[in-house]
C-alpha positions as CSV (number, residue, x, y, z in Angstrom):
1,M,-1.8,16.5,7.9
2,S,-1.2,14.3,4.8
3,K,2.3,13.5,3.8
4,T,3.6,14.0,0.3
5,R,3.8,10.9,-1.9
6,R,7.3,10.1,-2.9
7,F,6.8,6.7,-4.6
8,I,8.0,6.8,-8.2
9,G,6.2,4.7,-10.8
10,T,4.3,4.8,-14.0
11,P,0.5,4.5,-13.6
12,T,-1.6,3.0,-16.4
13,D,-4.6,4.6,-18.1
14,R,-7.1,2.5,-16.1
15,P,-7.1,1.6,-12.4
16,A,-6.0,-2.0,-11.8
17,T,-8.1,-4.1,-9.5
18,P,-7.1,-7.3,-7.7
19,N,-8.6,-10.5,-9.2
20,F,-10.2,-12.1,-6.1
21,E,-12.0,-14.7,-8.3
22,R,-8.6,-16.2,-9.2
23,T,-6.8,-15.4,-5.9
24,P,-9.3,-15.0,-3.0
25,L,-6.6,-14.2,-0.4
26,M,-3.5,-12.2,-1.6
27,P,-0.5,-10.6,0.0
28,A,-0.5,-6.8,0.5
29,I,2.6,-4.8,1.2
30,A,2.3,-1.5,3.0
31,Q,4.9,1.1,2.0
32,D,5.5,4.5,3.6
33,A,4.4,7.3,1.2
34,V,7.2,9.6,2.2
35,S,10.3,7.4,2.7
36,G,9.4,4.5,0.5
37,E,10.2,2.2,3.4
38,V,8.5,-1.2,3.4
39,L,6.4,-1.3,6.6
40,M,4.6,-4.6,6.6
41,L,3.1,-7.5,4.7
42,A,-0.4,-8.8,5.5
43,W,-3.2,-10.5,3.6
44,V,-6.2,-9.0,1.8
45,D,-9.4,-10.6,0.7
46,Q,-12.3,-9.0,-1.2
47,E,-14.0,-7.8,2.0
48,A,-10.8,-6.1,3.3
49,W,-10.2,-4.5,-0.2
50,K,-13.7,-3.1,-0.2
51,A,-13.4,-1.8,3.3
52,S,-10.1,-0.1,2.4
53,M,-11.5,1.5,-0.7
54,E,-14.6,2.7,1.1
55,T,-12.8,4.2,4.2
56,G,-9.4,5.2,2.8
57,F,-7.7,3.2,5.6
58,A,-5.9,-0.1,5.3
59,H,-7.9,-3.2,6.2
60,Y,-6.6,-6.7,6.1
61,H,-7.8,-10.3,6.6
62,S,-6.5,-11.9,9.8
63,R,-5.6,-15.5,8.9
64,S,-5.3,-16.5,12.6
65,R,-8.8,-15.0,13.5
66,N,-10.3,-15.6,10.0
67,A,-11.7,-12.0,10.3
68,L,-11.5,-8.5,8.8
69,W,-9.3,-6.1,10.8
70,K,-8.6,-2.4,10.4
71,K,-4.9,-1.7,10.9
72,G,-4.6,0.3,14.1
73,E,-8.1,-0.3,15.3
74,S,-7.0,-0.9,18.8
75,S,-3.5,0.7,18.8
76,G,-4.4,3.9,16.9
77,H,-1.5,3.1,14.5
78,V,-3.6,3.4,11.4
79,Q,-2.5,3.4,7.7
80,E,-4.2,6.1,5.6
81,I,-4.0,5.0,2.0
82,V,-2.5,7.5,-0.4
83,E,-2.4,5.2,-3.4
84,T,-2.8,1.6,-4.3
85,R,-1.0,-0.5,-6.9
86,V,-1.8,-4.0,-8.1
87,D,0.8,-6.2,-9.7
88,C,0.8,-7.4,-13.3
89,D,-0.9,-10.7,-12.4
90,E,-3.5,-9.0,-10.3
91,D,-2.7,-11.2,-7.3
92,A,-0.6,-8.9,-5.0
93,I,-1.4,-5.4,-3.7
94,L,0.7,-2.5,-2.7
95,Y,-0.8,0.1,-0.3
96,I,1.2,3.3,-0.3
97,V,0.3,4.8,3.1
98,N,0.7,7.6,5.6
99,Q,1.6,5.5,8.7
100,T,0.5,6.8,12.1
101,G,2.8,5.3,14.9
102,A,4.4,1.9,14.6
103,A,3.4,-0.4,11.7
104,C,4.6,-3.5,13.6
105,H,2.8,-5.1,16.5
106,T,6.1,-5.2,18.4
107,G,6.2,-1.4,18.5
108,E,8.8,-1.1,15.7
109,R,8.2,1.4,12.9
110,T,8.4,-1.5,10.3
111,C,8.0,-5.2,10.6
112,F,11.2,-5.5,8.6
113,Y,13.5,-4.2,11.4
114,R,15.6,-7.3,11.8
115,E,18.6,-7.8,9.5
116,G,18.6,-11.1,7.7
117,Q,21.5,-13.3,6.6
118,A,23.3,-12.2,3.5
119,P,24.1,-14.6,0.7
120,Q,27.7,-15.8,0.8
């Protein structure tokens, strides 16, 4: 069952696409489609983008393995893409997703579960 998208934004008339010629490897943020919570940050290259667009599930580029990986391929914690956004410079991606299970490899719902130091 798909969740309802809650992200608020203003889409443009034409779909934006990442500029992989200028930035071959770019950051991608996964955001929960219902809560708006930031789930994780990973890296996307042209191969991962293409796989994501063809399957409807988030794929990333593993920098440590230098390989394509589908999020949740072994854990089952997949990210079904509801919407994509590309920033104004076409060098960062936002995947708005329906998250199944934990997004973080530690088992936490989000990779941003640890509170950081506040400015003084």
